[in-house]
C-alpha positions as CSV (number, residue, x, y, z in Angstrom):
1,X,0.0,0.0,0.0
2,X,2.8,2.4,0.9
3,X,4.7,1.4,-2.2
4,X,1.8,2.4,-4.4
5,X,1.2,5.6,-2.5
6,X,4.9,6.7,-2.2
7,X,6.8,4.8,-5.0
8,X,10.0,6.9,-4.7
9,X,10.3,6.3,-1.0
10,X,9.6,2.6,-0.9
11,X,11.0,1.6,-4.3
12,X,13.5,-0.8,-2.7
13,X,10.7,-2.9,-1.2
14,X,9.9,-6.2,-2.9
15,X,7.0,-8.3,-1.5
16,X,8.8,-11.5,-2.6
17,X,11.6,-10.9,-0.1
18,X,9.2,-10.8,2.9
19,X,11.1,-13.3,5.1
20,X,14.4,-11.6,4.3
21,X,13.0,-8.3,5.7
22,X,11.8,-10.0,8.8
23,X,15.2,-11.7,9.4
24,X,17.1,-8.4,8.7
25,X,14.8,-6.5,11.0
26,X,15.3,-9.0,13.8
27,X,19.1,-8.9,13.3
28,X,19.2,-5.1,13.4
29,X,17.0,-5.0,16.5
30,X,19.3,-7.4,18.3
31,X,22.4,-5.4,17.3
32,X,20.8,-2.1,18.5
33,X,19.6,-3.8,21.7
34,X,23.1,-5.2,22.4
35,X,24.7,-1.8,21.7
36,X,22.3,0.0,24.0
37,X,22.8,-2.5,26.8
38,X,26.6,-2.6,26.7
39,X,26.9,0.1,29.4
40,X,24.7,-1.9,31.7
41,X,26.8,-5.1,31.4
42,X,30.0,-3.7,32.9
43,X,31.6,-7.1,32.8
44,X,35.3,-7.7,32.4
45,X,35.9,-10.5,29.9
46,X,38.8,-12.7,30.7
47,X,40.0,-15.8,29.0
48,X,40.6,-18.8,31.3
49,X,42.7,-21.4,29.5
50,X,42.4,-24.0,32.2
51,X,38.6,-23.7,32.3
52,X,38.4,-23.9,28.5
53,X,40.5,-27.1,28.6
54,X,38.2,-28.6,31.2
55,X,35.1,-27.6,29.3
56,X,36.4,-29.1,26.0
57,X,37.6,-32.3,27.7
58,X,34.0,-32.7,29.0
59,X,32.1,-31.6,25.9
60,X,34.1,-33.1,23.0
61,X,32.9,-36.7,23.6
62,X,29.3,-35.3,23.8
63,X,29.8,-33.5,20.6
64,X,31.1,-36.6,18.8
65,X,28.1,-38.6,20.1
66,X,25.7,-35.8,19.2
67,X,27.0,-35.7,15.6
68,X,26.9,-39.5,15.4
69,X,23.3,-39.4,16.6
70,X,22.3,-36.8,14.1
71,X,24.0,-38.7,11.3
72,X,22.2,-41.8,12.4
73,X,18.8,-40.0,12.2
74,X,19.4,-38.2,8.9
75,X,21.7,-40.3,6.7
76,X,18.8,-42.6,5.7
77,X,17.0,-39.7,4.1
78,X,20.1,-38.7,2.3
79,X,20.8,-42.1,0.7
80,X,17.1,-42.9,0.2
81,X,17.0,-41.6,-3.4
82,X,19.8,-43.9,-4.5
83,X,17.8,-47.0,-3.4
84,X,15.2,-46.6,-6.1
85,X,16.1,-46.5,-9.8
86,X,13.2,-44.1,-10.6
87,X,13.9,-40.6,-9.0
88,X,10.3,-39.5,-9.0
89,X,9.2,-42.7,-7.2
90,X,12.2,-42.4,-4.8
91,X,11.1,-38.9,-3.8
92,X,7.5,-40.0,-3.4
93,X,8.5,-42.8,-1.1
94,X,10.9,-40.5,0.7
95,X,8.0,-38.1,1.4
96,X,5.9,-41.0,2.8
97,X,8.8,-42.2,4.9
98,X,9.5,-38.7,6.2
99,X,5.9,-38.2,7.3
100,X,5.9,-41.6,9.0
101,X,9.1,-40.7,10.7
102,X,7.5,-37.5,12.1
103,X,4.6,-39.5,13.4
104,X,7.1,-41.9,15.1
105,X,8.9,-38.9,16.7
106,X,5.6,-37.6,18.1
107,X,4.9,-41.0,19.6
108,X,8.3,-41.1,21.2
109,X,7.8,-37.6,22.6
110,X,4.5,-38.8,24.3
111,X,6.3,-41.9,25.6
112,X,9.1,-39.9,27.0
113,X,6.7,-37.5,28.7
114,X,5.0,-40.4,30.3
115,X,8.2,-41.9,31.5
116,X,9.5,-38.6,32.9
117,X,6.3,-38.3,34.9
118,X,5.8,-42.0,35.7
119,X,9.2,-43.2,36.8
120,X,9.8,-40.7,39.6
121,X,6.3,-41.5,40.9
122,X,7.0,-45.2,41.0
123,X,10.5,-44.8,42.5
124,X,9.0,-42.6,45.2
125,X,6.3,-45.2,45.9
126,X,8.9,-47.9,45.9
127,X,10.4,-46.5,49.1
128,X,7.0,-47.0,50.8
129,X,7.0,-50.8,50.5
130,X,5.0,-53.4,48.6
131,X,1.8,-51.2,48.3
132,X,3.1,-49.8,45.0
133,X,2.8,-53.0,43.0
134,X,-0.8,-52.3,42.4
135,X,-0.1,-48.7,41.3
136,X,2.6,-50.0,39.0
137,X,0.3,-52.7,37.6
138,X,-2.5,-50.1,37.0
139,X,-0.2,-47.7,35.2
140,X,1.4,-50.3,32.9
């Protein structure tokens, strides 16, 4: 609307780049906010080599396991098109497989939510004695 009303002012605006404008506006807002808050921070930044070494010693195995887990979850979708000789059929089957994978992830999320709520309850009841066997049987 403004582009049609003031074409010389908003000539740079293109509706097809909508998401780019949103990301740019968020980036600029974050930079301005950071610059305005720097006087409030008043922190002295120091580099602690021993702390960095301890942090890396702890986190590098977790990083390797995390990358291996991500590869384990995604490499099947990468090599899937090479399984079928027909590319169109491969991408059709990959779409079906991907949607089923999403359904399975949602099911795992509900299962994990139940386990996070259920296991502490059962372990707390376990300290009370044998009366928890019925509660465990009812829940499972």
